[in-house]
Each structure stands twice: as C-alpha cells, then as structure tokens.
C-alpha positions in Angstrom: 45.9 -153.7 179.8 45.3 -153.6 176.1 45.4 -157.4 175.8 42.8 -158.0 178.5 39.2 -159.0 177.5 36.8 -156.1 177.6 34.8 -157.5 180.6 38.0 -157.7 182.6 39.0 -154.2 181.8 35.7 -153.0 183.1 35.9 -155.0 186.4 39.6 -154.5 187.2 39.3 -151.0 188.7 36.6 -152.2 191.1 38.8 -155.2 192.1 41.8 -153.0 192.6 39.9 -151.1 195.4 40.0 -154.4 197.4 36.5 -153.6 198.6 35.6 -157.3 198.1 37.9 -158.1 201.0 36.0 -155.8 203.4 32.8 -157.3 202.2 34.0 -160.8 202.9 33.7 -161.9 199.2 36.0 -164.2 197.3 37.2 -163.6 193.8 37.2 -166.4 191.3 38.8 -165.7 187.9 37.6 -167.9 185.1 38.3 -168.1 181.4 40.4 -169.8 178.7 44.2 -170.1 179.0 46.3 -167.1 178.3 43.7 -164.4 179.3 45.7 -163.1 182.3 43.8 -164.8 185.2 46.9 -165.8 187.1 48.5 -162.5 186.4 45.5 -160.5 187.7 45.1 -162.9 190.7 48.7 -162.5 191.7 48.6 -158.7 191.3 45.5 -158.4 193.4 47.1 -160.7 196.0 50.2 -158.5 196.1 48.1 -155.4 196.5 46.2 -157.0 199.3 49.4 -158.0 201.1 50.7 -154.4 200.7 47.5 -153.2 202.3 48.1 -155.6 205.3 45.8 -158.5 204.3 46.7 -162.2 204.3 45.9 -163.9 201.0 45.3 -167.4 199.7 45.9 -168.2 196.0 44.9 -171.5 194.5 44.0 -173.1 191.2 40.8 -175.0 190.4 42.6 -178.4 190.2 43.5 -177.9 193.8 39.8 -177.9 194.8 38.6 -180.7 192.4 39.9 -184.0 193.7 
C-alpha cells in the first residue's frame, strides 16, 4: 500500500466494497507502468470471484485494434 499513488490509496477502499458491480459500472485503471494497475485489477477480480461474481480482465491493447 505504501508504494501506491495517493489517489489510488484514497479510492481503493471504495473499490474493495465491490459496489461498482451492483451499480453496473466498469473499472478502468490507467497510469504509467509500474504503478500497480494490474495488481489492483487482479485483486479486485479475485475479490469479486470470491463474492460469487464473474469477471472479465483485459488490457487496453486488446480493445485497440
């Protein structure tokens, strides 16, 4: 947690509630390399799976063709 950017530290508790799923919202993590985007995305996906949700994880290059 100490290495995360301040803005991420502030938003992570809200994301961890998974309320965005109930609200039908997507989560897009952006930023420079090495800031923990994939790590956070995978962690949220795992939490969602444990809560009984199905998840889809993709990187931007997969959408830009």
